[in-house]
C-alpha positions as CSV (number, residue, x, y, z in Angstrom):
1,M,0.1,0.3,0.1
2,S,1.6,3.4,-1.3
3,L,1.7,6.1,1.3
4,S,-0.4,9.0,1.3
5,P,1.6,11.8,-0.5
6,S,1.3,14.5,2.7
7,L,3.4,11.5,4.1
8,Q,6.2,11.5,1.6
9,F,8.9,13.8,1.2
10,D,12.4,14.7,0.3
11,T,14.1,15.3,3.2
12,V,13.5,14.7,6.6
13,I,14.9,16.0,9.3
14,V,14.6,15.5,13.0
15,G,15.1,17.9,15.5
16,A,14.4,21.4,15.0
17,G,17.5,23.1,17.1
18,S,20.1,24.6,16.1
19,A,21.2,22.9,12.9
20,G,17.7,21.6,12.5
21,C,16.7,25.0,12.2
22,L,19.5,25.9,9.8
23,L,19.3,22.9,7.8
24,A,15.7,23.2,6.5
25,N,16.1,26.4,5.6
26,R,19.4,25.7,3.2
27,L,17.6,22.2,1.9
28,S,14.1,23.7,1.2
29,A,15.7,26.7,-0.8
30,D,14.5,24.8,-3.8
31,P,11.1,24.9,-4.2
32,N,11.0,21.7,-6.1
33,H,12.4,19.4,-3.2
34,R,9.9,18.9,-0.3
35,V,11.3,19.0,3.7
36,L,9.6,17.6,6.9
37,L,11.3,19.1,10.2
38,L,9.8,17.1,13.5
39,E,10.2,18.6,16.7
40,A,9.2,16.5,19.9
41,G,8.6,20.0,21.6
42,G,6.4,22.7,21.1
43,E,6.7,26.7,19.6
44,D,9.2,28.9,21.1
45,D,6.3,31.8,21.7
46,W,6.6,31.5,25.2
47,F,7.7,35.8,26.2
48,W,10.6,33.7,28.7
49,I,12.6,32.4,25.7
50,K,12.3,35.7,24.0
51,I,13.9,37.2,27.7
52,P,17.9,37.1,28.3
53,V,17.5,36.1,31.5
54,G,15.0,33.7,31.2
55,Y,16.8,31.0,31.3
56,L,16.3,30.5,34.6
57,Y,12.6,29.6,34.2
58,T,13.5,27.6,30.9
59,I,15.9,25.4,32.2
60,A,14.5,22.6,34.5
61,N,11.4,23.5,32.7
62,S,9.5,20.6,31.0
63,R,7.8,22.8,29.0
64,T,11.2,23.8,27.5
65,D,13.6,21.3,28.8
66,W,14.1,17.6,28.2
67,C,15.0,17.4,31.8
68,F,17.5,14.9,31.3
69,K,19.5,13.5,34.5
70,T,22.9,11.9,34.9
71,E,23.2,8.4,35.8
72,P,25.6,9.0,39.5
73,D,29.2,10.1,38.6
74,P,32.0,8.1,40.7
75,G,33.4,11.4,39.2
76,L,31.1,14.3,41.0
77,N,31.1,11.9,44.4
78,Q,28.2,10.0,42.8
79,R,25.9,12.7,42.7
80,S,23.5,13.1,39.4
81,I,23.3,16.3,37.6
82,H,20.5,18.1,35.1
83,Y,21.4,17.6,31.7
84,A,19.3,20.4,29.9
85,R,18.7,20.4,26.1
86,G,16.0,22.2,24.4
87,R,12.5,20.3,23.4
88,V,11.3,23.1,21.9
89,I,11.4,24.9,18.6
90,G,15.0,26.7,17.9
91,G,16.2,23.2,20.4
92,S,18.9,24.2,22.5
93,S,19.2,27.6,21.4
94,S,16.1,28.7,22.5
95,I,17.4,28.1,26.0
96,N,20.8,28.2,26.0
97,A,23.4,31.3,27.4
98,M,23.5,32.9,24.1
99,I,27.6,32.8,23.8
100,Y,28.6,33.4,20.7
101,M,31.8,31.7,20.6
102,R,33.5,29.5,17.4
103,G,36.3,27.8,19.9
104,Q,39.8,28.2,19.1
105,A,42.2,27.9,15.2
106,S,43.5,24.6,17.2
107,D,40.6,23.4,17.8
108,Y,39.6,22.9,13.8
109,A,43.2,21.7,13.0
110,R,42.4,18.7,15.7
111,W,39.3,18.4,14.0
112,V,41.0,17.9,10.0
113,E,43.5,15.6,11.8
114,L,40.7,13.5,13.2
115,T,38.6,13.3,9.5
116,G,41.7,13.8,7.3
117,D,39.4,16.8,6.0
118,S,40.7,20.1,5.0
119,T,36.8,21.3,4.4
120,W,37.6,21.8,8.6
121,D,40.4,23.7,9.0
122,W,40.1,27.2,10.7
123,S,40.6,29.4,7.3
124,H,37.5,27.6,5.7
125,S,35.4,27.7,9.3
126,L,36.1,31.5,9.7
127,A,35.2,31.9,6.3
128,T,31.6,29.8,6.9
129,Y,31.1,31.9,10.2
130,K,31.3,35.4,8.4
131,N,29.4,34.2,5.7
132,L,26.4,33.1,8.3
133,E,26.5,36.3,10.4
134,D,25.1,39.5,11.1
135,Y,27.3,41.2,13.1
136,F,26.4,44.3,15.1
137,A,29.3,46.6,13.7
138,G,29.5,45.6,10.5
139,A,31.9,43.6,8.6
140,N,35.6,43.1,9.2
141,D,38.2,40.8,8.5
142,W,37.0,38.7,11.3
143,H,32.9,39.1,11.4
144,G,30.1,39.2,8.6
145,D,27.2,41.2,8.7
146,Q,25.0,39.9,5.2
147,G,24.0,36.5,7.4
148,E,20.5,35.3,9.6
149,M,22.6,34.7,13.0
150,R,22.6,38.4,14.4
151,V,25.9,38.8,17.3
152,E,25.6,41.6,19.2
153,R,27.6,43.0,22.7
154,P,26.4,43.1,26.4
155,R,23.9,46.0,27.0
156,V,24.8,46.3,30.9
157,Q,27.8,47.0,32.5
158,W,28.9,45.6,35.3
159,E,31.6,47.5,37.8
160,I,32.1,44.4,39.7
161,L,33.1,42.5,35.9
162,D,35.6,45.8,35.0
163,A,37.1,44.8,38.3
164,W,37.5,40.9,37.9
165,R,38.8,41.8,34.1
166,E,41.7,44.3,35.6
167,A,42.0,41.5,38.8
168,A,42.7,39.2,35.7
169,R,45.3,41.7,33.7
170,E,47.5,41.8,37.1
171,Q,47.7,37.9,37.2
172,G,48.9,37.9,33.1
173,I,45.5,37.3,31.5
174,P,45.9,40.1,29.0
175,K,42.9,42.2,28.2
176,I,41.4,41.6,24.8
177,E,39.1,43.1,22.5
178,E,37.0,39.7,21.2
179,F,37.3,36.2,21.1
180,N,36.4,33.9,18.0
181,R,40.0,35.5,16.0
182,G,41.5,31.9,16.7
183,D,43.7,32.4,19.6
184,N,40.9,33.5,22.4
185,E,43.9,33.7,25.5
186,G,42.8,36.7,27.3
187,C,39.7,38.4,29.4
188,A,37.3,39.9,27.4
189,Y,32.8,40.3,27.3
190,F,31.3,37.6,25.7
191,Q,29.1,38.6,22.3
192,M,26.3,37.1,22.2
193,T,23.6,36.0,19.8
194,Q,21.0,38.9,20.6
195,K,19.2,41.4,18.7
196,K,18.7,44.5,20.4
197,G,17.9,43.1,24.2
198,V,16.2,40.1,22.6
199,R,17.2,36.4,22.3
200,W,18.1,35.8,18.8
201,S,17.6,31.8,18.6
202,M,18.4,29.6,15.5
203,A,14.5,29.7,15.2
204,D,14.6,33.8,14.7
205,A,17.6,33.3,11.9
206,Y,16.6,30.7,9.9
207,L,13.3,28.9,10.8
208,H,10.6,31.8,10.9
209,P,11.6,33.6,8.1
210,I,11.2,30.9,5.7
211,R,8.3,28.8,7.1
212,H,5.8,30.3,4.5
213,R,8.1,28.0,2.0
214,K,4.7,25.3,0.6
215,N,7.8,22.5,0.3
216,L,8.4,23.2,3.9
217,T,6.3,21.3,6.8
218,I,6.9,21.4,10.4
219,W,5.3,18.8,13.1
220,T,5.8,20.4,16.7
221,K,5.0,17.7,19.4
222,A,6.3,15.2,16.6
223,Q,8.0,12.2,18.6
224,A,10.3,10.6,16.0
225,L,9.9,6.7,17.3
226,Q,12.3,4.7,15.2
227,L,14.2,4.9,11.6
228,N,13.1,2.5,9.2
229,I,16.0,0.1,8.2
230,I,15.8,-1.7,4.8
231,K,18.1,-4.0,3.0
232,I,19.2,-1.2,0.1
233,S,18.4,-2.6,-3.2
234,L,20.5,-3.2,-6.4
235,Q,19.3,-0.1,-8.3
236,T,19.5,2.3,-5.0
237,Q,23.4,1.1,-4.3
238,N,24.1,1.9,-8.0
239,Q,23.5,5.6,-7.5
240,H,26.4,7.7,-7.5
241,A,25.7,9.5,-4.3
242,L,25.4,6.3,-2.3
243,Q,28.7,5.6,-3.7
244,Q,30.5,8.1,-1.7
245,G,32.5,8.1,1.8
246,A,30.4,6.0,4.7
247,W,28.3,5.0,2.1
248,Y,29.9,3.1,-0.3
249,G,29.2,-0.5,0.0
250,A,26.5,-0.6,2.4
251,K,24.2,-3.1,2.5
252,H,21.1,-1.3,4.4
253,E,19.3,2.4,4.0
254,V,17.2,4.4,5.6
255,S,13.4,4.7,4.0
256,G,12.2,6.9,6.3
257,L,10.7,6.7,9.9
258,E,8.1,6.1,12.7
259,V,6.5,9.1,14.1
260,L,4.4,10.3,16.8
261,H,2.4,13.1,16.2
262,D,-1.0,14.3,16.9
263,R,-1.4,11.1,19.1
264,Q,-1.4,9.1,15.8
265,K,1.7,7.2,15.0
266,K,2.7,7.6,11.3
267,T,4.7,5.9,8.6
268,V,6.6,9.0,6.4
269,E,8.8,8.2,3.7
270,A,12.0,10.0,2.8
271,R,13.0,9.6,-1.2
272,D,16.6,11.4,-0.3
273,Q,17.5,10.9,3.7
274,V,17.2,11.5,6.5
275,I,19.0,13.8,8.6
276,L,19.1,13.4,12.6
277,A,19.5,16.4,14.4
278,A,18.3,15.9,17.5
279,G,21.0,16.5,19.6
280,S,24.4,14.2,21.6
281,I,21.6,12.7,23.2
282,G,18.8,12.4,20.9
283,S,20.0,11.5,18.0
284,P,22.5,8.4,19.2
285,Q,19.1,7.0,21.4
286,L,17.3,7.1,18.1
287,M,20.1,5.3,16.2
288,Q,20.3,2.7,19.3
289,V,16.5,1.9,19.6
290,S,16.0,1.7,15.4
291,G,18.9,-1.1,15.6
292,I,22.6,0.8,14.9
293,G,25.0,0.9,17.7
294,S,26.6,-1.7,19.5
295,H,25.9,-5.0,19.0
296,S,26.0,-6.0,22.7
297,H,24.2,-3.0,24.2
298,L,21.5,-3.7,21.4
299,Q,21.6,-7.5,22.3
300,S,21.1,-6.3,26.5
301,I,17.5,-4.0,25.5
302,G,16.0,-6.3,23.3
303,V,16.6,-4.4,20.0
304,P,17.9,-6.6,16.9
305,T,21.0,-5.3,15.3
306,H,20.5,-3.7,11.7
307,I,24.4,-2.2,11.9
308,D,26.9,-3.0,14.3
309,L,28.5,0.2,15.3
310,P,29.9,0.3,18.1
311,G,31.0,3.9,18.6
312,V,26.9,5.3,18.6
313,G,26.4,6.7,22.0
314,E,30.4,6.6,22.7
315,N,33.2,9.2,23.1
316,L,30.9,11.5,25.1
317,Q,32.4,15.0,25.6
318,D,31.5,17.7,28.1
319,H,32.8,20.9,29.7
320,L,32.8,20.6,33.4
321,Q,32.6,23.6,35.3
322,I,33.2,24.3,38.6
323,R,31.4,27.5,40.0
324,T,33.7,29.1,42.7
325,V,31.4,31.8,44.9
326,Y,32.9,34.8,46.7
327,K,30.9,37.6,49.0
328,V,31.6,40.2,47.6
329,E,30.7,44.1,48.9
330,N,30.6,48.0,47.8
331,C,28.9,47.1,44.6
332,K,26.0,45.6,42.9
333,T,25.6,42.7,41.5
334,V,22.0,40.6,40.5
335,N,21.4,39.0,44.0
336,T,21.1,42.3,45.4
337,L,19.2,44.4,42.5
338,Y,17.0,40.7,42.9
339,K,16.0,40.7,46.6
340,N,14.5,44.3,46.3
341,W,11.3,44.7,44.6
342,L,12.0,48.4,43.8
343,T,14.7,47.5,42.0
344,R,13.7,44.2,40.7
345,F,11.0,46.9,39.3
346,G,13.2,49.0,38.2
347,M,15.3,46.2,36.1
348,G,11.8,45.6,34.2
349,L,10.9,48.8,33.6
350,E,14.4,49.3,32.2
351,Y,14.2,46.7,29.8
352,A,10.8,47.3,28.9
353,L,11.3,50.8,27.7
354,R,15.1,50.4,26.3
355,R,15.8,46.7,26.2
356,T,19.1,47.4,28.2
357,G,20.0,46.5,32.1
358,P,19.9,43.1,33.5
359,L,17.3,41.5,32.0
360,T,19.2,41.6,29.1
361,M,21.9,39.5,31.0
362,P,23.4,35.7,29.6
363,P,24.4,33.8,32.3
364,S,27.7,34.6,31.8
365,T,28.6,38.5,30.1
366,L,32.5,38.2,31.2
367,G,34.8,35.5,30.0
368,A,38.8,34.8,30.2
369,F,40.8,32.1,28.7
370,T,44.5,30.9,30.2
371,K,46.4,28.1,30.4
372,S,46.2,25.7,33.5
373,D,50.0,25.6,33.1
374,P,52.9,26.2,30.7
375,Q,53.0,23.0,28.7
376,Q,50.0,23.3,27.4
377,T,49.9,24.3,23.9
378,S,46.8,27.1,24.0
379,A,44.5,28.4,26.4
380,N,43.4,25.4,27.9
381,I,40.8,26.9,31.3
382,E,37.7,29.3,30.9
383,W,35.9,31.7,33.0
384,H,32.5,32.6,32.6
385,V,32.0,35.1,35.4
386,Q,28.0,36.0,36.4
387,P,27.5,38.7,38.6
388,L,25.4,36.9,41.0
389,S,25.3,33.5,42.4
390,L,22.6,30.6,43.1
391,P,23.0,26.7,44.6
392,K,22.2,25.8,40.8
393,F,20.3,26.8,37.4
394,G,16.3,26.6,38.2
395,E,17.0,27.3,42.2
396,P,16.7,30.9,43.6
397,L,19.7,33.4,44.0
398,H,21.5,33.5,46.9
399,P,20.4,35.9,49.6
400,F,23.5,37.4,50.1
401,N,25.7,39.9,47.4
402,A,28.0,37.1,45.3
403,I,29.5,36.9,42.3
404,T,30.2,33.3,40.8
405,P,33.9,33.0,38.7
406,S,32.7,29.6,37.1
407,V,36.1,27.5,35.4
408,C,36.0,24.9,33.5
409,N,38.6,22.6,31.5
410,L,38.1,23.0,27.9
411,R,39.6,19.5,26.3
412,P,38.8,17.7,29.1
413,S,40.2,13.7,28.6
414,S,37.3,12.4,31.1
415,R,34.8,10.2,28.4
416,G,31.4,9.0,29.0
417,W,28.3,7.2,27.1
418,I,24.8,7.7,26.1
419,R,23.0,4.5,25.9
420,A,19.3,4.0,25.2
421,R,18.0,1.9,28.9
422,T,14.7,0.2,26.2
423,P,13.6,-0.2,22.8
424,D,10.8,2.7,24.3
425,I,12.7,6.0,22.9
426,Q,10.4,7.8,25.1
427,M,12.0,6.4,28.1
428,H,15.4,8.9,28.8
429,P,18.5,7.1,27.9
430,Q,21.4,6.7,30.5
431,I,23.8,9.3,30.7
432,Q,27.0,8.8,31.8
433,C,29.5,11.7,31.9
434,N,32.7,10.1,33.7
435,Y,33.6,13.7,34.6
436,L,37.6,13.8,36.4
437,S,38.1,9.9,35.9
438,T,41.5,11.0,34.2
439,A,44.9,12.3,36.3
440,D,44.9,15.2,33.7
441,D,41.2,16.5,34.3
442,L,42.4,16.3,38.0
443,A,45.2,18.6,37.7
444,V,43.6,21.3,35.2
445,A,41.1,21.0,38.1
446,V,43.3,21.9,40.7
447,N,45.4,24.5,39.0
448,S,42.0,26.6,37.7
449,L,40.9,26.6,41.0
450,R,44.1,27.9,42.8
451,I,44.3,30.5,39.7
452,T,40.6,31.7,40.7
453,R,41.8,32.2,44.0
454,Q,44.9,34.0,43.0
455,I,42.5,36.3,40.6
456,M,40.4,37.0,43.6
457,A,43.2,38.2,45.7
458,S,44.1,40.5,43.3
459,P,44.3,44.4,44.3
460,A,41.7,45.3,42.0
461,L,39.2,43.1,43.6
462,Q,40.0,44.8,47.1
463,K,38.1,47.0,47.4
464,Y,35.2,45.0,47.2
465,A,36.5,42.8,50.2
466,P,35.8,39.1,48.0
467,N,35.5,36.2,50.5
468,E,35.3,33.0,49.6
469,V,32.4,30.8,50.2
470,L,33.0,27.5,47.7
471,P,35.2,26.1,47.8
472,G,36.0,27.3,50.9
473,K,39.3,28.8,52.6
474,R,40.2,26.2,54.3
475,L,40.7,23.6,51.7
476,Q,44.0,23.7,50.6
477,S,46.0,20.6,49.8
478,D,45.9,18.9,46.3
479,R,43.6,16.1,47.6
480,D,41.0,19.1,49.2
481,L,40.7,20.4,46.2
482,E,40.4,17.3,43.8
483,N,37.4,16.7,46.2
484,A,36.0,20.3,45.8
485,A,36.0,19.8,42.3
486,R,34.2,16.6,42.5
487,D,31.5,18.6,44.9
488,L,30.9,21.3,43.1
489,G,31.3,20.1,39.7
490,T,28.6,20.1,37.0
491,T,28.2,20.7,34.0
492,I,27.4,24.2,31.5
493,F,25.6,21.8,28.8
494,H,27.9,21.4,26.1
495,P,27.8,17.3,25.3
496,V,29.3,16.6,22.1
497,S,30.8,13.2,19.9
498,T,28.7,10.6,20.6
499,C,28.7,10.1,16.8
500,A,31.5,10.9,15.9
501,M,33.0,12.4,12.7
502,G,36.3,10.4,11.6
503,K,38.6,9.5,9.3
504,V,36.6,7.0,6.4
505,N,38.2,5.8,2.7
506,E,36.8,6.0,-0.6
507,R,35.8,2.2,-0.1
508,G,34.0,3.4,3.6
509,E,36.4,1.8,5.6
510,A,37.1,3.4,8.7
511,E,40.3,4.1,10.3
512,N,39.0,3.5,13.8
513,P,36.7,1.2,14.3
514,K,34.7,3.6,16.9
515,T,33.9,6.2,14.0
516,V,30.0,6.9,13.2
517,L,30.5,9.2,10.4
518,D,32.7,10.2,7.9
519,S,33.2,13.8,7.1
520,E,30.2,14.6,5.5
521,C,28.2,13.4,8.4
522,R,27.3,10.1,6.2
523,V,26.8,7.4,8.7
524,R,28.4,4.2,8.0
525,G,27.4,1.6,6.4
526,V,23.7,3.0,6.0
527,A,22.6,5.0,2.9
528,R,20.8,7.6,3.0
529,L,21.2,8.6,7.0
530,R,23.0,11.2,8.2
531,V,23.6,13.0,11.5
532,V,24.5,16.7,11.4
533,D,24.4,18.1,14.9
534,A,27.0,18.7,18.2
535,S,27.5,14.3,18.3
536,A,29.4,14.8,15.0
537,M,31.9,16.7,16.1
538,P,35.4,14.8,16.1
539,C,36.1,16.5,19.2
540,I,35.2,19.3,21.8
541,T,36.0,23.0,21.4
542,S,37.4,25.4,23.6
543,G,33.9,27.0,24.6
544,N,30.3,27.5,24.1
545,T,29.1,25.4,21.5
546,N,26.1,26.7,19.7
547,A,28.1,28.1,16.7
548,P,30.1,25.2,16.1
549,V,27.2,23.3,15.5
550,M,26.1,26.1,13.3
551,L,28.6,25.6,11.2
552,I,28.4,22.3,11.0
553,A,25.1,22.8,9.8
554,Q,26.2,25.0,6.7
555,T,29.5,22.9,5.3
556,V,27.0,19.4,5.8
557,A,24.6,21.4,3.6
558,N,26.6,23.3,1.4
559,K,27.8,19.4,0.7
560,I,24.5,18.5,-0.3
561,L,23.5,21.1,-2.4
562,A,26.7,21.0,-4.4
563,S,25.6,16.5,-5.1
564,R,22.0,17.6,-6.1
């Protein structure tokens, strides 16, 4: 029985997040190419999504967040932590910190090394970034202004952050104009994906302006249940497009998928390809419940193996931040402003009238990069300095005046995994991050805490009488600080690499058996299936991961369009 034409498309994209929105935009530009975009969450029309400080309400809220939880982690003294991922149009770009961070040139040199593809080098990547941008100050050597992604500077100033920046300079971390120029060593205010004080998500940039296209169909509250995998036909196998890279010699292909939409199970056909853009958790889980993954794992959960691909869900990398808290005096912070109803009203009024002030603030406004020790080849630790403090996102601010200099290891060597618990994709998967599981990561954690203390003790900050609350001045030994890192460490929500790209030759053979994708994000051994999101990263970038996801989506979109 043939499917209804309404259920037949050329390309089906799973996930309307950072990658999915951009892909939908680019691949539907041809009016003859029918695109279906699936989003498990709802529309991004809640006002807290648009107000930058609204992240305090969108994270850990099932309306906009998948509300994942990690497994108890030995590296965090057996703590389980909240693992936010956007479940709404725009995906995590609708709830994230809005920080625009490309990473460093050395990150992309590593991508080239791991994939064997020079397309990913810094020079090519910089050109792509510039083409994507609508930079507030106009085009220059580092930025473009003809793209859709709005990039601006902060619209609020904090005396305590200016002082922290000067203190960092006193400790040898130079003041720089901006990050994103290939070498992030220094201290600067973050650039943000905002437009005139309003969050500018990937949906705002790439999806909403083209929703009117007749060949683009968008389903919200549509859960992809399972990929439909069939044995490849001889006719299909002989198509030129399927004789490339990871698809060469494939014995299976994806014909479409099963979707739960409007409380009905629907079978959707994809004539060209299916692209998974469901993120570092959602994409590997969907592959696993569909029979693509490690045979031993699939067997353990009762899923027949179609393609034994042991790297699916493995190689999880994330930035662990250590949230130090310091009480301060003689300055304003969000803690004190929010506590007083008059100043709270003033913040709201300023935002309503001018789109400036604390309500425009991302979780972190000021950043700094440096080396944790002289042996590092480039900056490997980063601070996100917040003029506020709270126990964790989703909880109330502390009642005292304080700042939070959070520091993270940019190049962790610890590796975790994502594994489906059952064949039912609606059951959240196991997420095991294995933070601080290597001696190198522990050493970086200890050194970063000591450098934080040096900055806080610098002359520029002493008029504010900084008093260390967390981890606490009594903790001085390496062992004490290691345990403090385990107690205080938490994610900044940068999971990547769970379906990592790697070297795949022209005959579809991978150098590393755990390689899931080739450098064009094609899945090994499964024709007409790609994964285009943060899970595709060969390794984690230095800093926030939203911009690199845009880069991946645009680069792969260019490859797809060039092959038509």
